C-alpha positions as CSV (number, residue, x, y, z in Angstrom):
1,M,-15.7,-0.4,-1.8
2,I,-17.1,-3.4,-0.1
3,T,-15.8,-6.9,-0.9
4,T,-15.8,-10.3,0.7
5,T,-12.8,-12.1,2.2
6,N,-12.4,-14.4,-0.8
7,F,-12.3,-11.4,-3.2
8,R,-10.1,-9.0,-1.2
9,E,-6.9,-9.6,-3.2
10,L,-8.8,-9.4,-6.5
11,T,-10.5,-6.2,-5.4
12,E,-7.1,-4.6,-4.5
13,Q,-5.6,-5.7,-7.9
14,V,-8.5,-4.3,-9.9
15,A,-8.5,-1.0,-8.0
16,A,-4.8,-0.6,-8.5
17,S,-5.1,-1.4,-12.2
18,L,-7.6,1.4,-12.4
19,G,-5.3,3.8,-10.6
20,H,-6.9,3.6,-7.2
21,H,-3.9,2.3,-5.2
22,N,-5.2,3.7,-1.9
23,L,-8.8,2.7,-2.3
24,R,-10.5,2.2,1.1
25,I,-11.9,-1.3,1.1
26,L,-14.2,-2.9,3.6
27,T,-14.0,-6.7,3.8
28,V,-16.9,-8.8,5.1
29,G,-17.5,-12.5,5.3
30,H,-17.9,-14.8,2.4
31,P,-20.2,-15.9,0.9
32,L,-23.0,-13.4,1.0
33,G,-25.3,-15.5,-1.2
34,G,-26.8,-18.4,0.7
35,T,-25.7,-17.1,4.1
36,S,-28.5,-16.7,6.7
37,T,-29.8,-13.2,7.4
38,E,-28.7,-13.6,11.0
39,I,-25.1,-14.1,10.0
40,I,-25.2,-11.2,7.5
41,H,-26.5,-9.0,10.3
42,Q,-23.7,-10.1,12.5
43,W,-21.1,-9.4,9.8
44,A,-22.7,-5.9,9.4
45,D,-22.6,-5.3,13.1
46,D,-18.9,-6.4,13.2
47,A,-18.1,-4.0,10.3
48,V,-19.5,-0.8,11.9
49,E,-16.2,0.4,13.5
50,E,-14.1,-0.4,10.4
51,T,-16.7,1.4,8.2
52,I,-16.5,4.5,10.4
53,H,-12.7,4.4,10.3
54,L,-12.6,4.0,6.5
55,L,-15.0,6.9,6.0
56,T,-13.6,9.3,8.5
57,G,-10.0,8.2,9.2
58,R,-10.8,7.9,12.9
């Protein structure tokens, strides 16, 4: 699951309410809409290591 910083808590609450208490969640900057492509690319670059960790546990 991918969410933004402003919606992390809500994402965790909804996941738990659906029985996904240990859902792996990647959190990126907020907001996505209206943010420059350059900043979005930077957030994506910054998220690579965490994405690998969430997918592989390494």
